[in-house]
N, C-alpha and C positions, 0 to 999 in steps of 0.2 A: 515554529512557524510550521515545520512539516509534522508535527503531531496535532496540531491544527486541522490542518490541512487534510491529516490522517483519517480523522474523527469526522469532519464535514461530508467529505468526500462517502466514506461509511455509509453513512446515514442519508445523503440527498442527491450523492452522483454528480459526478462530473458536469454535466449542463444547469442542475438548480444552484451550484456552490460559486460563491463570487469571492473574488478577491479583500474586497471589502469585509465578507466573511468570515474568512479566513485571520484578516487580519485583526477583527475586532478579540475574534476565539481565543489568538496567540497574545491579547492584550497590547496590539499595536495598531497600524493604521494600514488602509488597503493601498498605499502608495508604497509603504516602504517596504512591503510584500514587493512589489513591483519593483522597486528599489533593488532587493536581496536578490532575485531571480530572472529579474525580465520582463516575464509575460507570466501566464498562467497556466501557458506549455514547460516554462520553465523550470514552474513549480511542480509540475506532473514530473518533469525528470528528475531532480533530483529527488521525490518521494521516492520514485522508482528505485533507484540508486540504491537512498538509504535499505529499503524495503529488501533490496537483494543481498546488499550486505549484511543485514539483518538474518536473512535467511543462508546465507552460506552458514553461517555461524554456527545456529543449528543444525542444520544439516551435518556438519563436522562434526558436534557433541553426539549425535546418535550412533556412529560410527557405521555408515551403511555399509560399507565394505567390509563387515564382518558378520559371517554365516553366511547361507543362502542367497541367492539374488532376489528370489521372491521373499525373504524374512526384510532383506533394505528394504523392497518396493514397497512393503506393509510396512513399516516403520516411517517410510517419506508419507505416504497415503496420511497414515495417523497425524503425523507433524501438521499437515497440513488441514484435517479435519478439523484437530484440535485447534490449531490457531486461528481460521481461517471465523471460529466462530468468538473468539473471546480477544485477540490482535487485533486492536484498530485499523494499524498499517499493511497489516495481510488483509483484511476484510476490503479494505479500499483498494488494495491492488486488485480481487475478484471485481467489486463495482466497476471499477475502471475498465478492466481487462472484457467485461461483457456486455460493457457499452460502446465500447471500441467496435463491437461486432456489430452494432445499428439493427436496427426492427428486424425484426421478420416479415417476410414475404411470403 
């Protein structure tokens, strides 16, 4: 269900994605998504926790503490730029983060 949510959030954003769509994409029903996560917010929280854990694993593999500080920053930027284009959960994170800021005034 998290993979389905990530894919739909990445494609459509938060507001246009429904629990029913997520359930259908995952091969389940919308009510099952609610039963598992409690709400759309609960699902987003679980998704963000999953993204954080996966990102932490990737960062640990980079050995950013090896070399200069600028090398470490460069590795991190490269990781997020590369993954942000191809990794649906991370792309969903960027979309959710951008939407949370609200419209420009």
